[in-house]
C-alpha positions in Angstrom: -14.0 12.4 14.5 -10.6 12.8 16.2 -8.3 10.3 14.5 -4.7 9.4 15.3 -2.8 7.6 12.5 0.3 5.6 13.4 2.8 5.5 10.5 5.8 3.4 10.1 9.1 5.2 10.7 11.7 4.1 8.2 10.7 6.7 5.5 9.0 10.1 5.7 5.3 10.4 4.8 6.1 13.0 2.1 6.7 13.2 -1.6 8.5 11.7 -3.4 7.2 8.6 -1.7 9.6 5.8 -0.9 6.8 3.3 -1.6 3.2 2.4 -1.6 2.7 2.4 2.2 4.0 6.0 2.5 1.6 7.1 -0.3 -1.3 5.3 1.2 -0.8 6.8 4.6 -0.4 10.3 3.2 -3.6 9.9 1.0 -5.6 8.6 3.9 -4.6 11.3 6.3 -5.2 14.1 3.7 -8.6 12.7 2.6 -9.8 12.4 6.2 -8.8 16.0 7.0 -10.5 17.2 3.8 -13.7 15.5 5.1 -13.5 17.6 8.3 -12.0 15.1 10.7 -9.3 16.2 13.1 -6.3 14.0 12.1 -2.9 13.6 13.8 -0.3 11.5 12.1 2.5 10.0 14.2 5.5 9.6 11.8 9.1 10.3 11.2 10.4 13.8 11.6 10.7 14.7 7.8 7.1 13.9 7.1 4.7 16.5 5.7 3.7 18.9 8.4 0.4 19.8 6.8 -0.9 16.3 7.7 -1.1 17.3 11.4 2.3 15.7 12.0 3.7 14.7 15.4 7.2 13.4 14.8 8.1 10.5 17.1 11.4 9.6 15.6 13.9 10.6 12.9 13.9 8.0 10.1 17.7 8.5 9.7 18.1 7.1 13.2 16.3 3.8 12.4 17.4 3.3 8.8 18.8 -0.1 8.1 22.6 0.1 8.3 25.5 -2.1 7.7 26.8 -3.2 11.1 25.1 -5.5 13.5 25.7 -3.1 16.4 24.1 -0.2 14.5 21.2 -2.4 13.5 20.6 -3.3 17.1 20.7 0.4 18.0 18.2 1.2 15.3 15.9 -1.7 16.5 15.7 -0.3 20.0 15.3 3.3 18.8 12.2 2.2 16.8 11.0 0.1 19.7 11.2 2.9 22.2 9.6 5.4 19.8 6.5 3.2 19.5 6.5 2.3 23.2 6.6 6.0 24.2 3.8 6.8 21.7 1.5 4.0 22.9 2.0 5.0 26.5 1.2 8.6 25.6 -1.9 7.8 23.6 -3.6 6.5 26.8 -4.1 10.2 27.8 -5.0 11.7 24.4 -8.6 12.5 23.4 -8.8 10.5 20.2 -12.0 8.8 19.2 -10.0 6.2 17.3 -6.5 5.2 16.4 -5.6 3.8 13.0 -2.4 1.7 13.2 -0.8 1.9 9.7 2.6 0.8 10.9 4.3 -2.6 10.4 5.5 -2.7 13.9 4.5 -5.2 16.6 4.2 -2.8 19.5 1.1 -0.8 18.5 -1.1 -3.9 17.9 0.4 -5.7 21.0 -0.5 -2.7 23.2 -4.0 -2.1 21.7 -5.6 -3.3 24.9 -3.9 -0.5 26.9 -5.8 2.2 25.0 -9.2 3.6 26.1 -10.2 4.1 22.5 -10.6 1.5 19.7 -8.0 0.9 17.1 -7.9 -0.2 13.5 -4.8 -2.2 12.3 -4.3 -2.4 8.6 -2.3 -5.4 7.4 -0.2 -4.3 4.4 2.0 -7.3 4.2 1.9 -11.1 4.4 2.7 -12.4 7.9 6.2 -12.0 9.1 7.6 -13.0 12.5 7.5 -9.7 14.4 4.1 -8.5 13.3 2.6 -12.0 13.6 3.9 -12.3 17.2 2.3 -8.9 18.0 -1.1 -9.9 16.6 -1.0 -13.3 18.4 -0.3 -11.4 21.7 -3.0 -8.9 21.1 -5.9 -9.5 23.5 -7.9 -6.4 22.8 -11.5 -6.6 21.9 -11.3 -3.1 20.5 -8.8 -3.7 17.7 -10.1 -4.5 14.2 -7.9 -6.1 11.6 -8.2 -4.9 8.0 -6.6 -6.6 5.0 -5.7 -4.5 2.0 -6.8 -7.4 -0.3 -8.4 -10.8 -0.1 -5.0 -12.3 -0.8 -3.6 -10.7 2.3 -6.6 -11.7 4.3 -6.2 -15.3 3.3 -2.5 -15.3 4.2 -3.3 -14.0 7.8 -6.3 -16.4 8.3 -4.2 -18.9 10.2 -3.0 -16.2 12.7 -6.2 -14.2 13.1 -9.2 -13.7 10.7 -9.5 -10.2 9.4 -12.6 -8.1 10.2 -12.8 -6.4 6.8 -11.1 -6.3 3.4 -10.7 -2.7 2.2 -8.8 -2.4 -1.1 -6.3 0.4 -1.1 -7.2 3.3 -3.3 -5.5 6.1 -5.2 -6.2 9.7 -6.0 -7.6 9.3 -9.5 -7.2 13.0 -10.2 -3.4 12.8 -9.6 -3.1 10.0 -12.2 -4.9 11.6 -15.1 -6.1 9.6 -18.0 -3.9 9.6 -21.1 -6.0 8.7 -24.2 -2.9 8.2 -26.3 0.6 7.1 -25.5 3.7 9.2 -26.0 4.9 9.3 -29.7 8.2 7.8 -28.4 6.9 4.3 -27.9 8.1 2.9 -24.6 7.2 0.6 -21.8 7.4 1.6 -18.1 8.5 0.0 -14.9 8.4 1.9 -11.6 8.5 1.3 -7.9 11.1 0.7 -5.2 14.3 -0.8 -6.7 14.8 -3.8 -4.6 15.4 -7.4 -5.5 11.9 -8.6 -4.6 10.4 -6.2 -7.2 12.1 -8.1 -10.0 13.2 -5.1 -12.2 15.8 -7.3 -13.9 13.1 -9.5 -15.3 11.2 -6.5 -16.7 14.3 -5.3 -18.5 14.8 -8.8 -20.1 11.1 -9.0 -21.1 11.1 -5.5 -22.6 14.0 -6.5 -24.8 12.0 -9.5 -26.0 9.0 -7.3 -26.7 11.3 -5.0 -28.6 10.3 -1.7 -27.0 12.5 0.5 -24.7 11.9 0.5 -21.0 11.9 3.6 -18.8 12.4 2.9 -15.2 11.5 5.2 -12.2 12.0 4.7 -8.5 14.3 5.0 -5.6 17.3 2.7 -5.3 16.8 1.1 -1.9 18.9 -1.9 -2.5 22.3 -0.6 -3.6 23.9 -4.0 -4.0 21.0 -5.3 -6.2 21.1 -2.2 -8.4 24.9 -2.2 -8.7 25.3 -5.9 -9.3 22.2 -6.9 -11.2 20.3 -3.9 -12.6 23.1 -1.4 -13.7 24.9 -3.9 -16.0 21.5 -4.4 -17.9 20.9 -0.7 -18.4 21.5 1.0 -21.8 19.8 3.1 -24.5 16.8 0.7 -24.4 16.6 0.6 -20.6 17.0 3.9 -18.8 16.6 4.7 -15.1 15.2 8.2 -15.0 15.4 8.6 -11.2 13.0 8.9 -8.3 10.4 11.3 -9.6 7.9 13.6 -7.9 4.3 12.7 -8.3 3.5 14.9 -11.3 6.5 13.8 -13.2 5.8 10.2 -12.4 2.2 10.4 -13.6 3.4 11.9 -16.9 5.9 9.2 -17.4 3.5 6.4 -16.6 0.7 7.9 -18.7 2.9 8.1 -21.8 3.8 4.4 -21.8 2.3 1.8 -24.1 2.2 -0.7 -21.2 3.3 -1.2 -17.6 5.4 -4.2 -16.7 4.9 -5.4 -13.1 7.3 -8.1 -11.9 6.9 -8.9 -8.2 8.9 -11.9 -6.9 6.7 -12.2 -3.9 2.9 -12.1 -3.2 2.2 -8.5 -3.7 -0.2 -7.4 -0.9 -2.0 -5.0 -3.2 0.0 -3.2 -5.9 -0.7 0.5 -5.9 1.5 0.8 -9.0 -1.0 -1.3 -10.9 -3.9 0.9 -9.9 -1.9 4.0 -10.9 -1.1 2.7 -14.3 -4.7 1.7 -14.9 -5.8 5.2 -13.8 -3.6 6.7 -16.5 -5.1 4.4 -19.1 -2.0 2.2 -19.4 -2.5 -1.6 -19.9 -0.7 -3.9 -17.4 1.4 -7.0 -18.0 2.1 -8.5 -14.7 3.2 -11.7 -12.9 0.1 -13.3 -11.4 1.0 -13.0 -7.8 -0.7 -11.9 -4.6 -3.5 -9.3 -5.1 -2.7 -8.4 -8.6 -5.3 -10.8 -10.1 -7.9 -9.0 -7.9 -7.1 -5.8 -9.7 -6.3 -6.8 -13.3 -8.9 -8.4 -15.5 -9.1 -9.2 -19.2 -10.2 -5.7 -20.1 -7.1 -3.9 -18.7 -4.2 -6.3 -18.5 -2.7 -9.7 -19.1 -1.3 -11.9 -16.4 1.9 -13.9 -16.8 3.4 -16.9 -15.2 5.4 -15.8 -12.2 9.2 -15.4 -12.7 8.9 -16.3 -16.4 10.4 -13.7 -18.7 9.0 -15.3 -21.9 5.5 -15.4 -20.4 5.8 -11.8 -19.4 7.0 -10.7 -22.8 4.0 -12.5 -24.4 1.7 -10.8 -21.9 3.3 -7.4 -22.7 2.8 -7.9 -26.4 -0.9 -8.8 -25.8 -1.4 -5.8 -23.5 -0.3 -3.4 -26.2 -3.6 -3.9 -28.0 -5.9 -3.3 -25.0 -8.2 -0.3 -24.8 -6.9 2.5 -22.7 -10.4 3.7 -21.8 -11.2 0.3 -20.4 -8.1 0.5 -18.2 -9.3 3.8 -16.8 -12.8 2.4 -16.2 -11.4 -0.5 -14.2 -9.5 2.0 -12.0 -12.6 4.0 -11.4 -14.5 0.9 -10.5 -12.2 -0.5 -7.8 -9.2 1.7 -7.2 -10.9 5.1 -6.3 -9.6 6.4 -2.9 -13.0 7.8 -2.1 -14.4 4.3 -1.8 -11.5 3.3 0.5 -12.0 6.3 2.7 -15.8 5.7 2.8 -15.1 2.2 4.1 -12.7 3.3 6.7 -15.0 6.0 8.0 -17.8 3.4 8.2 -15.6 1.0 10.2 -14.4 3.8 12.5 -18.0 4.8 13.3 -19.0 1.2 14.0 -16.1 0.7 16.3 -16.7 4.0 18.2 -20.4 3.1 18.6 -19.4 -0.4 19.9 -17.0 1.1 22.4 -19.6 3.6 23.6 -22.1 0.9 24.1 -19.6 -1.2 26.0 -18.9 1.7 28.3 -22.6 2.5 28.9 -23.7 -1.1 29.4 -20.8 -2.0 31.8 -20.2 -5.4 30.2 -18.1 -6.6 27.4 -19.8 -6.4 24.0 -18.7 -8.9 21.3 -16.5 -6.6 19.3 -16.1 -7.9 15.7 -17.8 -4.6 14.8 -20.6 -6.2 12.9 -23.4 -3.9 11.7 -26.8 -4.8 10.1 -25.6 -3.7 6.7 -21.8 -3.9 6.7 -20.0 -2.5 3.7 -19.1 -5.2 1.2 -15.4 -5.4 0.7 -14.6 -4.0 -2.8 -13.0 -7.2 -4.0 -16.1 -9.2 -3.0 -18.4 -6.7 -4.5 -16.4 -6.9 -7.8 -16.6 -10.7 -7.7 -20.3 -10.6 -7.2 -20.8 -8.4 -10.3 -18.5 -10.7 -12.3 -20.4 -13.8 -11.4 -23.9 -12.4 -11.1 
């Protein structure tokens, strides 16, 4: 298949990844190319060229900046980058477009394309993207939720056509049967207020183990005013690590503390920790309860440091092999890519049938044996 993937533009699709969306886009493009598909990724200029990159904007041009005037300029630069792309795609020989951006224009303009499009919903509804989906009149656009939690949050706007859990490259997050001799807990991810790092630091101190912290500082004010004053010998920020270094850090931990202050749409960091064999103690928010079960983690009351500390202490005794098994069952990227390939093919067949029949075919892309979304399959096993 000839597949075009539309990325978001604020950060490059390259290591070290700014966040889970960048990693997901990179993994999907790379896996599809390895399976023999012709993949072009439309992304920012500093993205990895081996992915078949066509740069449509410099991420430095649209980065969030301080003044209102500069922010307005960035908004229009991003708007026009996507507008130019969507107009150009009308004349490109793609079989399908996968919209992995968070921008309103690609989904709004889906009906202008001659080929079908998949739009993956990576976040709960927010005003711009919600308006784009409400304005989308295309029969050839399928909506995918990255978790059942996300699907539920979008149901009042538009029901999703499939739930496909995100996946990770299990080989890149190798299993560590034993933790590092220097007992420590780990927290990693984007350092922004909604990730709740300050609560992880407080909980780690109650547990009585040092906390190692990795990730890019994307909210300077939050880091300066809230996080930095809490750092010390028992809470160290080791920086923004490359993939291999990060996997070693995570794999050596006794447990991973996950502290989202919002409904986490999926939680790639949870999947990565489990793949390394590291038990998880996490606030029960968003999709995290879909990934973590009693064999691999302990859920805590959201925003409650004491509850998280109790969960962290309980997680220390969980079996590391069981954590890896859980990751293999529901977090393997190969399952994710299989599901997207199946969806692409159904949509392409539907579009071809529509063209040949000369009339509009109901395009919810149903098939006689549609793939069961991973989360639903897991629930069936759990209750069957």
